[in-house]
Wavefront OBJ file of the C-alpha trace (Angstrom):
o trace
v 6.564 -1.369 2.326
v 5.904 2.518 2.617
v 4.624 2.100 5.937
v 8.118 0.522 6.929
v 9.762 3.669 5.432
v 7.587 6.072 7.124
v 8.016 4.171 10.392
v 11.471 4.544 10.387
v 11.623 7.747 9.155
v 9.573 9.505 11.773
v 10.643 6.679 14.318
v 14.345 5.519 14.119
v 14.786 5.256 17.443
v 11.890 2.791 18.311
v 13.028 0.434 15.292
v 16.687 0.692 16.527
v 15.461 -0.228 19.678
v 13.403 -2.976 19.135
v 15.461 -4.568 16.273
v 18.301 -4.719 19.184
v 15.798 -6.021 21.638
v 14.008 -8.588 20.264
v 16.344 -9.447 17.356
v 19.995 -9.157 18.393
v 20.384 -6.566 15.218
v 22.186 -3.686 15.420
v 20.410 -1.109 12.896
v 23.792 0.495 11.566
v 24.468 -2.901 9.516
v 21.630 -1.847 7.464
v 24.547 0.738 5.378
v 27.050 -2.321 6.142
v 28.351 -5.038 3.291
v 29.257 -8.702 4.446
v 32.153 -10.270 2.462
v 30.105 -11.288 -0.278
v 29.070 -7.584 -1.283
v 25.564 -8.119 0.398
v 23.798 -5.741 2.862
v 24.109 -7.535 6.386
v 20.607 -5.764 7.157
v 18.194 -5.128 4.461
v 14.750 -3.534 4.391
v 12.813 -6.592 3.968
v 14.445 -8.078 6.762
v 13.700 -5.051 8.689
v 9.882 -5.141 7.406
v 10.008 -9.016 8.811
v 10.743 -8.354 12.035
v 8.700 -5.149 12.567
v 5.904 -6.525 11.629
v 5.430 -9.725 14.167
v 6.799 -7.090 17.353
v 4.604 -7.755 20.663
v 2.013 -4.885 20.983
v 4.107 -3.782 24.056
v 7.417 -3.319 21.824
v 8.912 1.101 21.146
v 7.545 0.504 17.217
v 4.036 -0.531 18.298
v 3.751 2.266 21.037
v 5.317 4.895 18.666
v 3.088 4.123 15.987
v -0.204 4.984 18.734
v -0.290 1.540 20.143
v -1.312 1.549 24.031
v 1.561 -0.834 24.725
v -1.146 -3.495 26.337
v -0.657 -6.804 25.759
v -3.369 -9.343 25.739
v -2.996 -9.757 29.625
v -2.850 -6.678 30.562
v -6.459 -6.213 28.726
v -7.896 -9.247 30.401
v -6.445 -8.120 33.852
v -8.021 -5.123 33.509
v -11.406 -6.756 32.314
v -11.047 -9.401 35.815
v -10.418 -5.705 37.596
v -13.535 -4.236 36.211
v -15.699 -7.465 36.927
v -14.858 -7.521 40.220
v -14.981 -3.370 40.952
v -17.513 -2.747 38.606
v -15.614 0.282 37.675
v -12.422 0.330 34.780
v -9.326 -0.249 35.411
v -7.740 3.554 35.769
v -4.814 2.488 33.549
v -7.198 0.983 30.922
v -6.426 2.636 27.604
v -8.942 4.722 25.677
v -8.669 2.778 22.721
v -9.363 -0.614 24.767
v -11.301 -3.346 23.364
v -13.146 -3.633 26.603
v -16.419 -2.404 26.578
v -16.924 1.387 26.527
v -20.040 2.627 27.770
v -20.516 5.903 25.862
v -19.628 3.627 22.811
v -22.410 0.919 23.545
v -24.759 3.844 23.822
v -24.020 5.226 21.002
v -24.149 1.575 18.822
v -27.345 0.422 20.502
v -29.152 4.354 19.490
v -27.925 3.585 16.030
v -29.257 0.473 15.675
v -32.471 1.565 16.838
v -32.371 4.300 14.441
v -31.722 1.687 11.611
v -34.372 -0.651 12.742
v -36.884 2.007 12.727
v -35.474 3.191 9.145
v -35.906 -0.296 8.047
v -39.795 -0.592 9.605
v -40.724 2.622 7.626
v -39.428 1.386 4.133
v -41.230 -1.854 4.686
v -44.544 0.047 6.019
v -44.025 2.085 2.512
v -43.464 5.257 4.284
v -39.972 6.218 2.776
v -38.416 4.601 -0.052
l 1 2 3 4 5 6 7 8 9 10 11 12 13 14 15 16 17 18 19 20 21 22 23 24 25 26 27 28 29 30 31 32 33 34 35 36 37 38 39 40 41 42 43 44 45 46 47 48 49 50 51 52 53 54 55 56 57 58 59 60 61 62 63 64 65 66 67 68 69 70 71 72 73 74 75 76 77 78 79 80 81 82 83 84 85 86 87 88 89 90 91 92 93 94 95 96 97 98 99 100 101 102 103 104 105 106 107 108 109 110 111 112 113 114 115 116 117 118 119 120 121 122 123 124 125
């Protein structure tokens, strides 16, 4: 719930936009009461709807997401596979392999193997 309250506090326009676009809800109903005296829109109702917003929603982008859905990444991956170059619009936080990250991972694994070899040989404890 704290994450939702932070999202509402930091990005109220994104929350209002997504509730309207994806669920047809009016964010102003958060302060309105129905004939039975209950709120028309509760924090729980907002939380449930925000939790399942698509990756290209305003809330996802405002929270640091790339705005790319799975099909965008797949198309970029096909572009990379056919041209040998990364797609020019590919977000930096792409799940598609990053050569620098892969190099760093290989180096780290090599260090771990060398350390384990030294431990097994009794060179270090």
